[in-house]
N, C-alpha and C positions, 0 to 999 in steps of 0.2 A: 853937690850930691852928698858929700860927707856930712854937711850940716843937716840935710834932710834925714839921712839915716840915723844920726844921733837923736834928732828930735822925735823920730818915729819910735826909736828904742825907749825914749823917755815916756811916750804915751803908753807903750806896752808895759813898762815898769809900773806906771801909775795904775793900770788896770790889774796887773798882777798883785800889787800891794792891796788894792781894794777888794779883789774877788778871789785871790788865791791861785790864779792860774793865768797864763798868757792867752788872751783871746785872739781869735782870728778877726779879719775885717768884718765879717758878717755879724759876729757877736758884738763888736764895737758899734756897728750900725744899729743893732737891736737896742743896745743900752742908750744910745743917743736918742732913738725914737721914743723910748720910755721917758727919758728926761724931757724931751720936747712936748710930749703929751701932758706931762705933769701930773699924771694920776695913774694909779694902779688899780685894777679891778678888785672888788671886795673878795672874790674867791681866789685872788692871787694867780689866776691863770688867764692867759690870752688864748684865743682860738688860733688855729693855724693861719687863717685869713688875717686876723688882727696882727699877728706877728709879722706877716708880709707887709701889712699896712704901716706898721711901726718902722720897718726898715725903709720903706718908701718915704715916710716922713723924714727920716734921718738923711737920706740921700738928697731930698729936696732942700732941707735946711742947710746941709753942707754946701750944695751947689748954689744956694742963694748968696753965699759969700763971694762968688765969682760972677754973679749976675745972670745965671742960667735960669733960676726960678725966683719967684717973688711970692711972699705970703699973700694969699687972697682973702681968706676968712677962716673963722672957726665955725664948725657946724654945731648943731644943738647939743651934741654930746661932748663938745670941747675938743674935737679932733681938728688939727690945722689942715688947711687945704692950700696948696701952692699951685701957681700957674706958670707955664714957661714964658720967658721973656722974648724968645726969638734968638737969643745968643746961642750959638752952636756949641755943643759939648764935643769932646774928642770922639772919634768913631772907633778907633782901635781899642780893644779891650785893655791892653797894657797901659795905654795912656789914660783911659777912664779910671782904672784902679789907682794910678799914680796921682791923678787929680783928686780923687776921693781921699787918699791918704794925706795929701797936703792939706785938704780942708779939715780932716779929722785933727791934724796937728794944730791948726789954727783954732779949732773949736775948743780944744782943751787948754790952749795957751791963754785964752781970754779970761 
């Protein structure tokens, strides 16, 4: 657990260095989603729905590390689409967040 905590602190430090403040998990998911999309709209704004989609992309990308999702395709606008593999995710909210944090750590360690 101590190793996990230190590795999470390292991710938070990386984000703080890059963006000037410590982000919460939702902000980190949003940033991962933008990174995975690989594009930013010309007007530099995403709609509320697109922001939710970006966070969904991030969750799917992260959970693909543990076999819960797999990349299926990219649509005509370049957005990735994932499909579930049938591997069960934890059902308890605390366990889900812990798994996401572990996957975030792995994402930034690569």
